[in-house]
C-alpha positions as CSV (number, residue, x, y, z in Angstrom):
1,M,188.4,247.4,288.7
2,E,187.3,244.6,286.2
3,V,186.9,241.2,288.3
4,I,186.2,237.8,287.2
5,L,182.9,236.2,288.7
6,K,183.3,232.3,291.1
7,A,180.1,232.7,290.9
8,N,176.3,234.0,290.2
9,V,176.1,237.0,292.1
10,P,172.4,238.6,291.0
11,H,172.1,242.2,289.5
12,L,175.5,241.8,288.5
13,G,177.0,238.2,286.6
14,N,176.8,234.6,286.1
15,M,179.8,232.9,287.0
16,M,182.6,232.5,285.4
17,D,181.7,236.6,284.2
18,V,183.9,239.5,283.4
19,V,183.0,242.4,284.8
20,N,183.7,246.2,286.2
21,V,182.7,247.1,289.7
22,K,183.8,249.7,291.7
23,N,186.6,249.1,293.6
24,G,185.0,249.6,297.3
25,F,182.5,246.8,296.0
26,A,185.5,244.8,294.6
27,M,187.2,245.0,297.4
28,N,185.1,244.6,300.7
29,Y,182.4,242.9,299.8
30,L,182.9,240.4,296.0
31,I,186.2,239.3,296.5
32,P,186.5,239.1,300.8
33,N,183.0,236.9,299.8
34,K,185.0,234.7,297.0
35,L,182.8,235.5,294.9
36,A,185.5,236.8,292.2
37,I,189.0,237.0,291.4
38,R,190.8,239.8,290.3
39,A,190.9,239.8,286.5
40,T,193.9,239.3,285.8
41,A,195.6,238.5,282.3
42,E,196.7,235.6,283.6
43,A,193.5,234.6,286.0
44,K,191.9,235.0,282.0
45,K,193.9,232.9,280.7
46,K,192.6,230.3,283.0
47,I,189.3,230.6,282.8
48,A,188.9,230.6,278.9
49,E,190.7,226.9,279.5
50,N,188.7,225.8,281.9
51,R,185.1,226.9,280.4
52,E,184.8,225.2,278.6
53,A,185.4,221.9,280.8
54,M,182.9,224.4,283.4
55,E,179.8,224.0,280.0
56,A,180.2,220.4,278.9
57,L,179.7,219.7,283.2
58,F,177.0,222.3,283.2
59,N,175.4,220.5,279.7
60,K,175.4,217.0,281.3
61,E,173.8,219.2,285.1
62,L,171.0,220.0,283.1
63,G,170.6,216.5,281.3
64,N,170.5,214.7,284.6
65,A,168.5,217.7,285.9
66,K,166.3,217.3,283.1
67,A,165.3,214.1,282.5
68,L,165.3,214.2,287.1
69,A,162.2,216.2,286.0
70,A,160.4,214.2,283.8
71,K,160.7,210.8,286.4
72,L,159.0,213.7,289.3
73,A,156.4,214.9,286.7
74,E,154.4,211.5,287.0
75,V,155.1,211.0,290.7
76,T,151.6,211.0,292.7
77,L,152.2,210.9,296.2
78,N,149.6,209.8,298.5
79,F,149.1,211.0,302.8
80,S,146.8,209.2,304.8
81,R,146.8,211.5,307.8
82,R,143.9,211.6,311.4
83,V,141.7,214.7,310.7
84,V,140.0,216.6,313.0
85,E,136.6,218.9,311.9
86,G,135.8,220.9,309.3
87,D,138.5,218.0,307.0
88,R,141.2,220.2,309.0
89,L,144.9,217.7,309.8
90,Y,145.4,217.0,312.5
91,G,149.1,218.0,311.8
92,S,150.3,219.0,308.7
93,V,151.8,217.1,306.2
94,T,156.1,219.2,304.9
95,A,158.1,219.7,302.7
96,A,160.7,217.3,304.6
97,D,157.6,214.3,304.6
98,I,157.2,215.0,300.4
99,A,161.2,214.8,300.5
100,D,160.7,211.4,302.5
101,E,158.2,210.3,300.8
102,I,160.1,210.7,297.3
103,T,163.5,209.5,298.1
104,K,161.0,206.2,298.6
105,Q,160.2,206.3,295.4
106,G,163.7,206.4,294.1
107,L,163.9,209.4,293.4
108,K,166.8,211.7,295.0
109,V,165.2,215.5,296.3
110,S,166.2,217.2,300.0
111,R,164.2,218.9,301.3
112,A,165.6,222.7,300.3
113,Q,163.8,221.9,296.5
114,I,160.5,221.5,297.5
115,A,158.7,224.4,297.0
116,L,156.1,224.6,299.6
117,A,155.3,228.4,301.5
118,E,153.5,226.6,304.7
119,P,153.0,222.5,305.0
120,L,149.3,221.4,303.8
121,K,146.7,221.2,306.4
122,Q,143.8,220.4,304.5
123,L,143.0,217.5,302.7
124,G,142.5,217.4,298.9
125,N,144.8,217.4,295.8
126,Y,147.4,219.7,296.2
127,P,150.3,220.6,293.2
128,V,154.2,221.4,294.6
129,T,156.8,222.8,292.8
130,V,160.4,220.6,293.4
131,N,163.1,223.1,292.5
132,V,165.4,220.0,290.3
133,F,168.8,222.4,289.3
134,G,169.0,226.8,288.3
135,D,165.4,226.8,285.9
136,V,164.0,223.5,286.5
137,T,161.5,222.2,288.3
138,A,158.5,220.0,288.1
139,E,155.5,219.9,289.5
140,V,154.4,216.8,291.4
141,K,150.9,215.5,292.9
142,V,149.8,215.3,296.3
143,W,147.0,213.3,297.8
144,V,146.4,214.1,301.5
145,V,143.7,212.1,302.6
146,K,141.8,210.6,305.3
147,A,143.6,208.1,308.3
148,D,141.3,205.4,308.5
């Protein structure tokens, strides 16, 4: 069955791609989950008309994301935390803390965009990746220092 994807589907295709899949996969998964629609002649025509507008919107968003990534690459964050034995923090620095601090500097990011495997629990300098948009990422420098 030929379907038009309404979203990016891993190992299948990207949004607005026309792909051939098995009937069961389309009817039981893609269409009920609103990931695809049937590729009728009318739907293909509508997609062709909207493709230019969607690509222009995507390119605009991509440009904004690259500009934000360039600004984020210049950001250095400092966190003062209490310390217990051996430079270990009493508490931690989390992705939410990092996102809040970036937002205070006038750049809008959410906690979900911060790629932090686990909270920072030691003093030191850490490079933290921020997923801005799609494949666009930026690296923020995070300093965790001992509070007085």
